[in-house]
C-alpha positions in Angstrom: 167.7 97.6 94.1 164.2 97.7 95.6 163.7 101.1 97.3 161.1 102.4 99.7 160.5 106.1 100.7 160.4 106.7 104.4 160.3 110.5 104.6 159.2 113.7 102.8 161.2 115.7 100.3 163.9 117.9 101.9 166.3 120.6 100.6 170.0 120.5 101.2 173.0 122.4 99.9 175.6 120.3 98.0 178.7 122.2 97.0 177.4 125.1 95.0 174.1 123.5 94.1 170.8 122.8 96.0 169.4 119.3 95.9 166.0 117.8 96.8 166.2 114.4 98.3 163.9 111.9 100.0 165.0 109.5 102.8 164.4 105.8 102.1 165.7 102.3 102.6 166.9 99.5 100.4 164.3 96.9 101.2 166.6 94.0 100.3 169.3 95.0 102.8 167.4 97.3 105.2 170.1 99.9 104.9 169.4 103.7 104.8 169.4 104.9 101.2 168.4 108.5 100.5 167.4 109.2 97.0 168.2 112.5 95.1 165.1 113.8 93.3 166.6 116.8 91.6 169.5 119.4 91.5 168.8 123.2 91.3 170.8 126.3 91.0 169.1 128.2 93.8 167.6 127.4 97.2 164.3 129.1 96.1 163.9 126.8 93.1 164.8 123.8 95.2 162.2 124.7 97.8 159.6 125.3 95.1 160.3 121.8 93.7 160.1 120.2 97.1 156.7 121.9 97.7 155.4 120.6 94.4 156.6 117.1 95.3 154.9 117.3 98.7 151.7 118.5 97.0 151.9 115.5 94.6 152.4 113.3 97.6 149.4 114.7 99.4 147.3 113.9 96.4 148.2 110.2 96.9 148.9 110.4 100.6 145.8 108.5 101.6 146.9 105.0 102.5 150.3 105.9 103.9 151.4 105.5 107.5 151.4 109.3 107.9 147.8 109.5 106.8 146.7 106.7 109.0 148.5 108.0 112.2 147.3 111.6 111.7 143.7 110.4 111.1 143.9 108.1 114.2 145.2 110.8 116.6 142.7 113.4 115.3 139.9 110.9 116.0 140.8 110.3 119.6 138.4 112.7 121.3 137.9 110.3 124.2 141.2 110.9 125.9 142.6 113.7 128.1 144.2 116.8 126.8 147.6 115.6 128.1 147.3 112.3 126.4 146.2 114.0 123.2 149.3 116.2 123.3 151.5 113.1 123.8 149.9 111.4 120.8 150.5 114.5 118.7 154.1 114.7 119.9 154.6 111.2 118.6 153.4 111.9 115.1 156.6 113.5 113.6 158.7 110.7 115.2 156.6 108.2 113.4 156.6 110.1 110.2 160.3 110.6 110.1 160.9 106.9 109.8 157.7 105.5 108.3 155.5 108.3 107.2 155.7 107.9 103.4 155.4 104.1 103.4 152.1 102.9 101.9 150.2 100.7 104.4 150.0 97.9 101.8 153.8 97.6 101.8 154.6 98.3 105.4 156.1 95.2 107.0 157.4 94.1 110.4 161.0 94.7 109.3 160.1 98.4 108.6 158.7 98.8 112.1 161.6 97.0 113.7 164.2 99.2 111.9 162.3 102.3 112.9 161.9 101.5 116.6 165.6 100.4 116.8 166.6 103.7 115.2 164.6 105.7 117.7 166.3 103.8 120.6 169.7 104.2 119.1 169.3 107.9 118.2 170.2 109.2 121.7 167.3 111.7 121.8 164.4 109.8 123.2 164.0 108.0 126.6 162.7 104.5 126.8 159.3 105.9 127.8 159.2 108.2 124.8 160.0 105.3 122.5 157.2 103.4 124.1 154.7 106.2 123.5 155.7 106.3 119.8 155.2 102.5 119.5 151.9 102.7 121.3 150.5 105.3 118.9 151.6 103.4 115.9 150.3 100.1 117.1 146.9 101.6 118.0 146.6 103.2 114.6 147.5 100.0 112.8 145.2 98.0 115.0 142.3 100.3 114.0 143.4 99.8 110.3 143.0 96.1 110.8 139.5 96.5 112.3 138.5 98.7 109.3 139.8 96.1 106.8 142.5 98.4 105.5 145.2 95.9 106.1 145.0 92.1 107.0 147.2 92.3 110.0 149.3 94.8 112.0 153.0 94.8 111.2 153.7 96.3 114.6 151.7 93.8 116.7 154.7 91.6 117.6 157.5 94.2 117.6 159.0 94.5 121.1 160.5 97.5 122.7 164.3 97.6 122.6 165.9 96.5 125.9 168.0 99.7 126.1 168.1 103.2 124.6 171.1 105.3 123.8 169.9 108.3 125.8 171.5 108.4 129.2 169.1 107.7 132.1 168.3 110.8 134.1 169.6 110.7 137.6 166.6 109.8 139.8 165.6 111.8 142.8 165.5 110.2 146.3 162.9 107.4 146.2 161.3 108.2 149.6 162.1 110.2 152.7 162.6 108.8 156.1 160.1 109.5 158.9 162.5 112.1 160.3 162.8 113.8 156.9 159.0 113.8 156.6 158.7 115.6 159.9 161.4 118.1 158.8 159.4 118.8 155.6 156.2 119.3 157.5 157.9 121.8 159.8 159.4 123.6 156.8 156.0 124.0 155.1 154.0 124.8 158.2 153.7 128.5 157.4 153.4 128.2 153.7 150.1 129.1 152.0 150.0 125.7 150.4 151.0 123.8 153.5 147.8 121.7 153.4 148.6 120.6 149.8 152.1 119.4 150.8 150.6 117.6 153.9 148.0 115.8 151.8 150.8 114.7 149.4 153.4 113.5 151.9 151.0 111.9 154.4 148.0 110.7 152.4 149.7 110.2 149.0 147.4 112.4 147.0 148.6 113.0 143.4 149.6 116.6 142.5 146.7 116.7 140.0 144.3 115.6 142.8 145.5 118.1 145.4 145.3 121.1 143.0 141.7 120.1 142.0 140.3 119.9 145.5 137.4 122.2 146.3 135.8 123.1 149.6 132.7 121.4 148.5 134.7 118.1 148.6 135.3 118.5 152.3 132.7 117.1 154.7 133.5 118.6 158.1 130.9 116.5 159.9 132.1 113.1 158.6 135.7 114.3 158.4 136.1 113.1 154.9 137.6 114.4 151.6 136.1 113.5 148.2 138.5 113.1 145.3 136.9 113.1 141.9 138.6 115.8 139.7 142.1 116.4 138.5 144.1 119.4 137.3 146.9 118.0 135.0 149.9 119.7 133.5 149.7 120.5 129.7 151.8 122.5 127.3 149.5 125.5 127.8 149.6 125.2 131.6 146.9 123.0 133.0 143.6 121.3 132.1 140.7 120.0 134.1 139.7 116.4 134.0 138.0 113.6 135.9 140.0 111.5 138.3 142.6 109.2 136.7 140.4 106.1 136.8 137.5 104.5 138.6 139.6 103.7 141.7 141.0 107.2 141.8 137.4 108.5 142.4 137.2 108.0 146.2 136.3 109.5 149.5 138.9 109.2 152.2 138.8 109.9 156.0 140.9 112.7 157.4 142.7 112.9 160.7 142.1 115.6 163.4 145.3 117.5 162.8 144.7 117.7 159.0 141.1 118.9 159.6 142.5 121.7 161.8 144.9 122.7 159.1 142.1 122.7 156.6 140.1 125.0 158.9 143.2 127.3 159.2 143.6 127.4 155.4 139.9 128.3 155.0 140.1 131.2 157.4 143.3 132.5 155.8 141.6 132.2 152.4 138.6 134.2 153.6 141.0 137.0 154.6 142.7 136.8 151.1 139.3 137.0 149.5 138.5 140.3 151.3 141.9 141.7 150.4 141.4 140.8 146.7 138.0 142.5 146.5 136.7 142.4 143.0 139.8 140.6 141.7 138.8 137.5 143.5 137.7 134.5 141.3 135.3 132.2 143.2 136.4 128.8 142.1 135.9 127.2 145.5 139.5 125.8 145.4 141.2 124.7 148.5 144.7 125.4 147.0 144.5 128.6 145.1 146.4 131.9 144.4 145.8 135.0 146.4 143.0 135.9 144.0 141.3 132.5 144.0 142.7 131.3 140.7 143.9 127.8 140.1 147.6 127.0 140.9 149.5 125.8 137.9 151.3 122.4 138.3 154.6 124.0 137.4 154.1 126.7 140.1 153.4 124.0 142.7 156.5 122.1 141.6 158.7 125.2 141.8 157.4 126.0 145.3 158.1 122.4 146.4 161.6 122.4 145.0 162.4 125.7 146.7 161.2 124.5 150.1 163.0 121.2 149.8 166.3 123.0 148.9 166.0 125.5 151.7 165.2 122.8 154.2 168.3 120.8 153.1 166.3 117.8 152.3 167.1 115.2 149.6 165.5 116.3 146.3 162.0 114.9 145.8 159.3 115.6 143.3 155.5 115.8 143.9 155.3 112.2 142.9 158.0 111.5 145.4 155.7 112.8 148.1 153.1 110.3 147.1 155.7 107.5 147.0 156.9 108.5 150.5 153.4 108.4 151.9 152.7 105.0 150.3 156.0 103.5 151.4 155.5 104.4 155.1 151.9 103.2 155.1 152.9 99.9 153.6 155.8 99.5 156.0 153.5 100.0 159.0 150.6 97.8 157.7 149.7 95.1 160.3 147.6 92.8 158.1 146.1 92.3 154.7 143.1 94.4 155.6 145.3 97.4 156.2 147.0 96.9 152.9 143.7 96.9 151.2 142.7 100.1 153.1 146.0 101.7 152.0 145.2 100.8 148.3 141.8 102.5 148.8 143.4 105.7 150.3 145.9 105.9 147.4 143.3 105.1 144.7 145.3 102.0 143.7 144.3 98.5 143.0 145.6 96.1 145.6 147.7 94.2 143.0 149.3 97.5 141.8 150.0 98.5 145.4 151.8 95.2 146.1 153.8 95.3 142.9 154.9 98.9 143.3 155.7 98.8 147.0 157.0 95.3 147.5 160.4 96.9 148.5 158.7 98.1 151.7 157.7 94.6 152.8 161.0 92.9 153.8 160.5 93.9 157.5 157.0 92.5 157.3 158.3 89.2 155.9 160.9 89.0 158.7 158.2 89.6 161.3 156.1 86.7 159.9 159.1 84.4 160.0 159.9 85.4 163.6 156.3 84.5 164.6 156.7 81.1 162.9 159.9 80.6 164.9 158.2 81.5 168.1 155.2 79.1 167.7 154.5 76.7 170.5 155.8 73.1 170.0 153.1 70.7 168.8 
């Protein structure tokens, strides 16, 4: 039987003994075949043996999938902190199934078995499986570029159509016009009313709203510049640039929203006086009572509380953006307005059309009606 290790040495109790074993596969059949590496009288001696085996493995670890993936993730200094955390999260999921396999012997069947096992395990969503595959494929692609392997075994491995983990019940896709008005009324007296308004009417992302500074507001031109983001991380939040080139934009603001911005500025000036030396001057439009940044999770909690008290269908911060975009697309009179909507949202026109095609049936009907009403030739 040809056997290939896929994991690291682990210690388990077996009757009145302790064993060290390594997960692996029978390469001829593809079946899971753990291999027992030793039996010990005590857990301590088994743990010591496992540590020695891991130390031996580390001496020859260079050239394994684990070595490659860890090296690749550590080298990615050109990505956001949140993306870095996602990549690091994927590492143990890759190592559990493929980590101990040498690059020279890794083949497409190994990758296929691994990704199918992730999908069938019931612990990861389809998006999580996709992240794991993305990290592995990127690391292997880099290995090809470096000449470590002739081709990537993961290049043609598709995502499974389904995963065993139940799909989480989705929130309401978008509110109606009446529900938007109800939400605006419910948030009118909230300290972060302007943030909720910019989200549900202009479609600003949560990360964009929380990063807005007073310096971004041009009161003469009545415009708002969006060029920073405050994204959620495991530690709380991290500053970054706007999501992409299209996300860096300057948008016009209506009169009512400008008045609400002025109201928030006056209220914040009073909060600054009350805070005294505790105030942090970050120039943030949406801030705590002492001028500090608002954590994304705090914003989400406040939104959920307001929505619940108002008796509205549950909607996340992304749902606010989706609601704004849906209503803008539904009311668009021509292609020029659709392009303007894409600019307001920081989207490409193609992405806008693909994402919000559901909002266009009424527009198609209107076009057909106009064709039907055309004058006879």
